[in-house]
C-alpha positions as CSV (number, residue, x, y, z in Angstrom):
1,M,-23.1,3.8,38.0
2,T,-21.9,0.1,38.0
3,H,-18.3,1.0,37.4
4,Q,-18.0,4.5,38.8
5,T,-14.5,5.3,39.9
6,K,-13.7,7.0,43.1
7,N,-13.2,10.4,41.4
8,E,-16.5,10.1,39.6
9,I,-18.3,9.4,42.8
10,H,-16.5,12.3,44.5
11,N,-17.4,14.7,41.7
12,S,-21.0,13.8,42.0
13,L,-20.9,14.3,45.8
14,I,-19.2,17.7,45.5
15,Q,-21.7,18.8,42.9
16,G,-24.6,17.6,45.0
17,E,-25.9,15.1,42.4
18,Q,-25.8,12.3,44.9
19,T,-25.5,11.9,48.7
20,P,-23.4,9.1,50.4
21,V,-26.6,7.5,51.5
22,E,-28.0,7.4,48.0
23,I,-24.7,5.9,46.7
24,I,-24.7,3.1,49.4
25,E,-28.5,2.4,48.8
26,E,-27.8,2.0,45.1
27,Y,-24.9,-0.4,45.8
28,L,-27.0,-2.4,48.3
29,K,-29.8,-2.7,45.8
30,R,-27.4,-4.1,43.2
31,I,-26.0,-6.6,45.8
32,E,-29.5,-7.7,46.8
33,A,-30.5,-8.2,43.2
34,Q,-27.4,-10.3,42.3
35,E,-26.0,-11.8,45.5
36,S,-28.2,-14.9,45.4
37,E,-26.4,-15.9,42.2
38,M,-23.0,-14.2,42.5
39,H,-22.1,-14.9,46.1
40,T,-19.4,-12.2,46.2
41,F,-19.9,-11.6,50.0
42,I,-20.0,-13.8,53.1
43,E,-21.6,-10.9,55.0
44,V,-23.1,-7.6,53.8
45,T,-22.9,-4.8,56.4
46,G,-26.1,-3.2,55.1
47,E,-27.6,-1.2,57.9
48,S,-24.2,-0.4,59.5
49,C,-22.9,0.9,56.2
50,L,-26.0,3.1,55.7
51,N,-25.6,4.5,59.2
52,E,-22.0,5.4,58.6
53,A,-23.0,7.1,55.3
54,K,-25.5,9.2,57.3
55,Q,-22.6,10.5,59.4
56,V,-20.6,11.8,56.5
57,P,-20.2,15.6,56.9
58,K,-22.4,17.8,54.6
59,P,-21.8,19.4,52.3
60,I,-18.9,17.4,50.8
61,T,-16.3,19.8,49.6
62,K,-13.0,19.4,47.8
63,E,-11.2,20.1,51.1
64,I,-13.1,17.2,52.7
65,V,-12.2,14.9,49.8
66,E,-8.5,15.9,50.2
67,D,-8.5,15.2,53.9
68,T,-10.5,12.0,53.7
69,P,-9.7,10.6,50.2
70,F,-12.3,7.7,50.4
71,V,-15.2,9.6,51.9
72,G,-18.5,8.1,50.7
73,I,-16.7,5.2,48.8
74,P,-18.1,1.7,49.4
75,V,-15.2,-0.8,50.2
76,G,-15.2,-4.6,50.3
77,I,-13.0,-6.4,52.8
78,K,-11.8,-10.0,52.3
79,D,-13.2,-12.2,55.0
80,N,-9.8,-13.0,56.5
81,I,-9.4,-9.3,57.6
82,N,-11.0,-8.2,60.8
83,V,-13.8,-5.6,60.8
84,K,-15.1,-5.0,64.3
85,G,-18.6,-6.3,65.0
86,F,-18.8,-8.5,61.9
87,K,-17.9,-12.0,61.1
88,T,-14.3,-13.0,60.1
89,T,-14.6,-16.6,59.0
90,A,-11.9,-17.0,56.4
91,A,-14.6,-18.9,54.6
92,S,-14.1,-21.8,57.0
93,K,-16.7,-23.7,59.2
94,I,-14.2,-23.7,62.0
95,L,-14.8,-19.9,62.3
96,E,-18.3,-19.8,60.9
97,N,-19.7,-17.8,63.9
98,H,-16.6,-15.9,64.9
99,I,-17.3,-12.1,65.4
100,S,-14.3,-9.7,65.2
101,V,-13.7,-7.7,68.3
102,Y,-11.3,-5.2,66.7
103,D,-10.5,-3.6,63.4
104,A,-7.5,-4.6,61.4
105,T,-5.0,-1.7,60.9
106,V,-5.9,-1.5,57.2
107,V,-9.6,-1.3,58.1
108,R,-9.0,1.4,60.7
109,K,-7.1,3.4,58.1
110,I,-9.9,3.1,55.5
111,K,-12.4,4.2,58.0
112,N,-10.2,7.2,58.9
113,A,-10.1,8.0,55.2
114,G,-13.9,8.1,55.1
115,G,-14.3,4.7,53.4
116,L,-17.6,2.9,54.0
117,I,-17.2,-0.9,54.6
118,I,-20.1,-2.5,52.7
119,G,-19.3,-6.2,53.3
120,K,-16.9,-9.1,53.9
121,T,-16.0,-10.8,50.6
122,N,-16.0,-14.5,49.9
123,M,-12.7,-16.4,49.5
124,D,-11.0,-19.8,49.3
125,E,-10.9,-21.3,52.8
126,F,-8.0,-19.7,54.7
127,A,-6.8,-18.2,51.4
128,M,-5.9,-21.7,50.1
129,G,-7.1,-22.0,46.6
130,S,-7.2,-20.4,43.2
131,S,-10.9,-20.4,42.3
132,T,-12.9,-19.6,45.4
133,E,-14.3,-23.2,45.2
134,T,-12.8,-24.2,48.5
135,S,-15.0,-21.7,50.4
136,C,-17.0,-23.8,52.9
137,F,-20.1,-21.6,52.2
138,Y,-20.4,-21.4,48.4
139,P,-18.3,-20.6,45.3
140,T,-18.3,-17.0,44.0
141,K,-19.3,-16.7,40.3
142,N,-17.3,-14.6,37.8
143,P,-19.4,-11.6,36.9
144,I,-18.3,-11.8,33.2
145,N,-19.7,-15.3,32.8
146,T,-21.2,-17.1,35.8
147,K,-20.2,-20.5,34.5
148,Y,-16.6,-19.6,35.2
149,T,-14.6,-19.1,38.4
150,P,-13.4,-15.6,39.5
151,G,-10.0,-17.0,40.5
152,G,-8.8,-17.0,44.1
153,S,-8.2,-16.9,46.8
154,S,-9.5,-13.3,46.7
155,G,-12.2,-14.2,44.2
156,G,-15.0,-12.5,46.1
157,S,-13.0,-9.3,46.4
158,A,-12.3,-9.2,42.6
159,A,-15.8,-10.3,41.6
160,S,-17.4,-7.7,43.9
161,V,-15.5,-4.9,42.2
162,R,-16.2,-6.2,38.7
163,A,-19.9,-6.6,39.5
164,G,-20.2,-3.1,40.9
165,H,-20.9,-4.3,44.4
166,C,-18.2,-2.0,45.8
167,T,-15.9,0.6,44.2
168,V,-12.6,-0.9,45.6
169,S,-11.8,-3.9,47.8
170,L,-9.0,-5.5,49.8
171,G,-7.6,-9.0,49.2
172,S,-4.7,-10.9,50.5
173,D,-1.9,-12.2,48.3
174,T,0.4,-15.0,49.4
175,G,1.5,-16.4,46.0
176,G,-0.9,-14.6,43.7
177,S,-4.2,-14.4,45.4
178,V,-4.9,-10.8,44.6
179,R,-3.4,-10.7,41.1
180,Q,-4.8,-14.0,39.7
181,P,-8.5,-13.2,40.5
182,A,-8.1,-9.6,39.4
183,S,-6.8,-11.0,36.1
184,F,-9.8,-13.4,35.8
185,C,-12.3,-10.7,36.6
186,G,-10.8,-8.1,34.3
187,V,-9.8,-5.6,37.1
188,V,-6.6,-4.1,38.5
189,G,-4.9,-5.9,41.4
190,I,-1.8,-4.9,43.4
191,R,0.5,-6.9,45.6
192,P,2.7,-4.3,47.4
193,T,6.2,-4.8,48.8
194,Y,6.3,-7.1,51.7
195,G,6.0,-5.1,54.9
196,L,4.7,-1.9,53.3
197,V,1.1,-2.7,54.5
198,S,0.4,-3.9,58.0
199,R,-0.9,-7.4,58.4
200,Y,-2.2,-6.7,61.9
201,G,-5.7,-8.0,62.1
202,M,-5.4,-10.4,59.1
203,L,-5.7,-14.1,59.8
204,S,-2.3,-15.8,59.0
205,F,-1.8,-18.4,56.4
206,C,1.9,-18.0,55.6
207,S,3.3,-15.2,57.7
208,S,6.5,-14.8,55.7
209,L,4.7,-14.3,52.4
210,D,1.2,-13.0,53.2
211,Q,0.5,-9.4,52.1
212,I,-2.7,-7.4,51.9
213,G,-3.3,-5.9,48.5
214,T,-5.9,-3.8,46.7
215,I,-8.4,-4.3,43.8
216,A,-10.1,-1.7,41.7
217,N,-11.6,-1.0,38.3
218,D,-8.8,1.3,37.3
219,V,-5.1,1.9,38.1
220,D,-5.5,5.2,40.0
221,D,-8.1,3.8,42.4
222,A,-6.0,0.7,43.2
223,F,-2.9,2.8,44.0
224,S,-5.0,5.4,45.9
225,L,-6.3,2.7,48.2
226,L,-2.8,1.3,48.6
227,E,-1.5,4.7,49.7
228,V,-4.2,4.9,52.3
229,I,-3.5,1.5,53.9
230,S,0.3,1.5,53.7
231,G,2.7,2.7,56.3
232,Y,4.5,1.6,59.5
233,D,2.6,-0.2,62.2
234,P,4.3,-1.1,65.5
235,K,1.7,-3.8,66.0
236,D,3.1,-5.8,63.0
237,S,6.7,-7.0,63.5
238,T,7.2,-7.3,59.7
239,S,6.1,-3.7,59.0
240,V,8.7,-1.5,57.5
241,N,9.3,2.0,58.7
242,I,8.5,3.6,55.3
243,E,5.5,5.8,54.4
244,Y,4.0,5.6,50.9
245,Q,4.7,9.3,50.3
246,D,8.4,8.6,51.0
247,L,8.8,6.0,48.2
248,K,11.0,7.0,45.4
249,E,9.3,9.0,42.7
250,P,9.8,7.7,39.1
251,E,12.5,9.7,37.5
252,E,13.5,8.8,34.0
253,I,12.2,5.3,33.3
254,S,14.3,4.0,30.4
255,T,14.4,0.2,30.4
256,F,12.1,-2.7,31.0
257,G,12.7,-6.4,31.0
258,I,11.0,-9.4,29.6
259,C,11.3,-13.0,30.6
260,N,12.7,-15.3,27.9
261,E,11.1,-18.4,29.5
262,I,7.6,-17.1,28.5
263,E,8.1,-18.1,24.9
264,K,8.9,-21.7,26.1
265,L,5.7,-22.0,28.2
266,Y,2.2,-23.0,27.0
267,I,0.2,-19.8,27.3
268,D,-3.3,-19.3,26.1
269,P,-2.9,-17.7,22.6
270,F,-5.1,-14.7,23.5
271,V,-3.0,-14.0,26.6
272,H,0.1,-14.3,24.6
273,D,-1.2,-11.9,22.0
274,M,-2.2,-9.3,24.7
275,Y,1.3,-9.7,26.3
276,K,2.9,-8.9,22.9
277,K,0.5,-5.9,22.6
278,V,1.7,-4.5,26.0
279,I,5.4,-5.0,24.9
280,A,4.7,-3.0,21.8
281,I,3.2,-0.2,23.8
282,L,6.2,-0.2,26.1
283,L,8.6,-0.2,23.2
284,K,7.3,3.2,22.2
285,N,8.6,4.6,25.5
286,F,11.4,2.4,26.8
287,K,14.2,0.2,25.8
288,K,13.7,-3.6,26.1
289,E,16.1,-6.1,27.8
290,N,15.8,-9.9,27.6
291,H,16.4,-11.8,30.9
292,W,16.4,-15.4,31.9
293,L,14.3,-16.2,35.0
294,D,15.3,-19.8,34.9
295,N,13.9,-20.7,38.3
296,L,10.1,-20.6,37.8
297,D,9.8,-24.3,38.7
298,K,12.0,-23.9,41.8
299,A,10.0,-20.8,42.9
300,M,6.7,-22.8,42.8
301,A,8.3,-25.7,44.7
302,A,9.8,-23.5,47.3
303,Y,6.6,-21.5,47.7
304,H,4.5,-24.6,48.4
305,I,7.0,-26.0,50.9
306,I,7.2,-22.7,52.8
307,A,3.5,-21.9,52.6
308,D,2.3,-25.4,53.7
309,S,4.8,-25.5,56.5
310,E,3.8,-22.2,57.9
311,A,0.1,-23.0,57.4
312,S,0.4,-26.1,59.5
313,S,1.9,-24.0,62.3
314,N,-0.4,-21.0,62.0
315,L,-3.6,-23.1,61.9
316,A,-2.6,-25.1,64.9
317,R,-4.4,-22.4,67.0
318,Y,-7.8,-23.6,65.8
319,D,-8.1,-26.4,68.4
320,G,-11.7,-26.2,69.6
321,V,-10.6,-24.8,72.9
322,R,-10.0,-21.0,72.7
323,Y,-12.4,-19.9,69.9
324,G,-14.2,-21.0,66.9
325,L,-15.9,-24.4,66.4
326,Q,-16.0,-26.6,69.5
327,I,-17.0,-30.2,69.3
328,S,-17.0,-32.2,72.5
329,G,-15.4,-35.6,72.9
330,E,-14.7,-38.2,75.6
331,S,-11.2,-36.8,75.8
332,S,-9.4,-33.5,74.9
333,Q,-7.6,-35.4,72.1
334,E,-10.9,-36.7,70.7
335,A,-12.5,-33.2,70.8
336,Y,-9.4,-31.7,69.1
337,I,-9.6,-34.3,66.3
338,K,-13.4,-34.0,65.8
339,T,-13.2,-30.2,65.7
340,R,-10.5,-30.0,63.1
341,T,-11.9,-32.9,61.1
342,Q,-15.3,-31.2,60.8
343,G,-14.1,-27.6,60.8
344,F,-11.5,-27.7,58.0
345,G,-12.1,-28.4,54.3
346,A,-10.2,-30.8,52.1
347,E,-7.7,-28.3,50.7
348,V,-6.8,-26.9,54.1
349,K,-6.4,-30.5,55.5
350,R,-4.2,-31.4,52.5
351,R,-1.8,-28.4,53.2
352,I,-1.8,-28.9,56.9
353,L,-0.8,-32.6,56.4
354,L,1.9,-31.7,53.9
355,G,3.3,-28.9,56.1
356,T,3.3,-31.1,59.2
357,Y,5.2,-33.8,57.3
358,I,7.7,-31.2,55.9
359,L,8.4,-29.9,59.4
360,S,8.8,-33.3,61.0
361,E,12.2,-33.7,62.7
362,E,13.5,-36.4,60.4
363,I,13.1,-34.5,57.1
364,E,13.2,-30.8,58.1
365,G,16.6,-30.1,56.7
366,S,15.7,-31.9,53.4
367,Y,12.8,-29.7,52.4
368,Y,12.1,-26.6,54.5
369,K,15.7,-25.3,54.8
370,Q,16.3,-26.0,51.1
371,A,13.2,-24.0,50.3
372,L,14.4,-21.1,52.2
373,C,17.7,-21.3,50.3
374,A,15.8,-21.3,47.1
375,K,13.8,-18.3,48.2
376,E,17.1,-16.4,48.8
377,K,18.4,-17.4,45.3
378,I,15.2,-16.3,43.6
379,T,15.4,-13.0,45.3
380,E,19.0,-12.5,44.3
381,K,18.2,-13.3,40.7
382,L,15.4,-10.7,40.6
383,D,17.6,-8.2,42.3
384,Q,20.2,-8.8,39.6
385,I,17.6,-8.3,36.9
386,F,16.3,-5.1,38.4
387,S,19.9,-3.7,38.7
388,S,19.7,-3.2,34.9
389,C,16.0,-2.5,34.2
390,Q,13.4,-0.7,36.3
391,F,10.5,-3.1,35.8
392,M,9.5,-6.3,34.1
393,V,6.4,-7.3,32.2
394,I,5.0,-10.8,32.3
395,P,1.6,-12.4,32.0
396,T,-0.3,-12.8,35.2
397,S,-1.7,-16.2,34.4
398,L,-0.9,-18.9,31.8
399,K,-4.5,-19.4,31.1
400,L,-7.8,-17.6,31.0
401,P,-10.6,-18.3,33.5
402,F,-11.8,-21.9,33.8
403,K,-15.2,-23.3,34.4
404,F,-16.3,-24.7,37.8
405,G,-15.1,-28.2,38.4
406,E,-12.8,-28.0,35.4
407,R,-9.6,-28.3,37.5
408,N,-10.0,-31.2,40.0
409,D,-6.3,-32.0,40.2
410,P,-4.7,-30.0,43.0
411,L,-1.4,-29.8,41.1
412,D,-3.1,-28.4,38.1
413,M,-4.8,-25.8,40.3
414,Y,-1.4,-24.8,41.8
415,Y,-0.1,-23.8,38.4
416,S,-2.6,-20.9,38.5
417,D,0.0,-19.0,40.4
418,Y,3.0,-20.1,38.3
419,L,3.9,-16.6,37.1
420,T,2.8,-14.6,40.3
421,I,4.9,-16.6,42.8
422,P,8.4,-15.2,42.0
423,S,7.7,-11.7,43.1
424,A,5.8,-13.0,46.1
425,I,8.8,-15.2,47.1
426,A,11.1,-12.1,46.8
427,G,8.7,-9.8,48.6
428,M,8.6,-7.5,45.6
429,P,5.6,-5.4,44.3
430,S,3.5,-6.3,41.3
431,V,0.4,-4.9,39.6
432,T,-1.9,-6.8,37.1
433,I,-3.9,-4.8,34.6
434,P,-6.6,-6.1,32.2
435,V,-5.7,-6.0,28.5
436,G,-8.1,-6.6,25.6
437,C,-11.3,-8.6,25.5
438,N,-11.9,-11.9,23.8
439,E,-15.1,-13.3,22.3
440,N,-16.2,-14.5,25.7
441,G,-15.7,-11.1,27.4
442,F,-12.5,-12.1,29.2
443,S,-9.4,-9.8,29.4
444,A,-5.8,-11.0,29.7
445,G,-4.1,-10.0,32.9
446,I,-0.6,-8.6,32.3
447,Q,1.7,-8.2,35.2
448,I,4.2,-5.3,35.9
449,M,6.8,-6.3,38.4
450,G,9.5,-4.1,40.1
451,P,12.1,-4.2,42.8
452,K,11.1,-3.5,46.4
453,F,9.5,-0.2,47.1
454,S,9.0,0.6,43.4
455,E,5.2,1.1,43.7
456,K,5.3,4.6,42.3
457,V,7.2,3.4,39.2
458,L,4.7,0.6,38.7
459,H,1.9,3.1,39.1
460,S,3.4,5.3,36.4
461,V,3.9,2.4,34.0
462,A,0.5,0.8,34.6
463,K,-1.2,4.2,34.1
464,L,0.7,4.6,30.8
465,I,-0.4,1.2,29.5
466,E,-4.0,1.8,30.7
467,G,-4.1,5.2,28.9
468,E,-2.8,3.6,25.6
469,L,-5.5,0.9,25.8
470,K,-8.4,3.3,26.1
């Protein structure tokens, strides 16, 4: 049962082989047995999830499954997304005891679709990190090998799916934080088109880049969850007025692109071999085009300038006055300093300091405005590429998972998102799928990128590759 898909669970429910309560009890037993070592969750909803399972209509029929496509399915939610009545801490001490008073739009949609929220997953503090080591509570272990990190910042979401602690999960992706941990944990991860999924109820890191994404063990489940959570939301000013069912259906897909720069980068040999394997599969069905994406370094530089700048602004609200950690001082200034000093971890402080410096009056034009110009140029370049091919294939990460403590240099850690940042900068969708298995049990994550609102094309291509690999 560890890696049951949504359809497998639904078939067992329809045939009366299991009840929703029995399914949730089995998942909770597995979490209880493994959580002390794995640390995939910050909070497990336990009793609440069981009570919700008891409310599922009986008997479960095909009609019920069609109307509520996630009925009886345990879902993990990253701990920067609000679930009413439970903690939303963003893995930070500054929000350690904060209880959500409302559901995020995506959580409401999952509940309306019958999904059962089983817990809030661990993450890098305020989604700043690539290993889940910056969580102020504990690092999450990679279920494939617990000596290795699961990636980040959505490491808990990816690890919980791989470990069988939930069937699907939600993460957030700013520069690669769904796709990189999905790659490290050997599962499927989707970053949708910017604005396709409402961010209402998600704690902001970088508002112009943040996007909620989905993680699952197979392609269909990941896209099925995306379909449920997508759609226009008047509560989110960045939400686009497009429903998932209105997205363009894949007609005749004829051409895909590859990035010439890949051959000039140092990539783990196994990842490179699996990348070539996927290209060989695609060549059976489509024509290949070679493209130069000669702004990878510029994309990473622009990303960090924009992300750190917006983080310094968004996190200014955590001041020890309105909510969250409050430490008293002899003056309001002293209380503010003490609260933020004790409440934020080292990586969050580093980015706030960098962002505040970048936004300072004397240098704003030198960095932030240039980064916005670079973002525009990167988007134009990808638009140009996608005018002649329908999708691109590229590795998700340059390297395979690394051990805890192995990357102490922040700059080295930032390169974890080197190949996921371009599509994030451009607001374009991307899906990572696991390919192969090396001697240590790790898969290589291979990324399929497309133009805005090409999710159905990506679904079709990812499904094709997944089928060839079985």
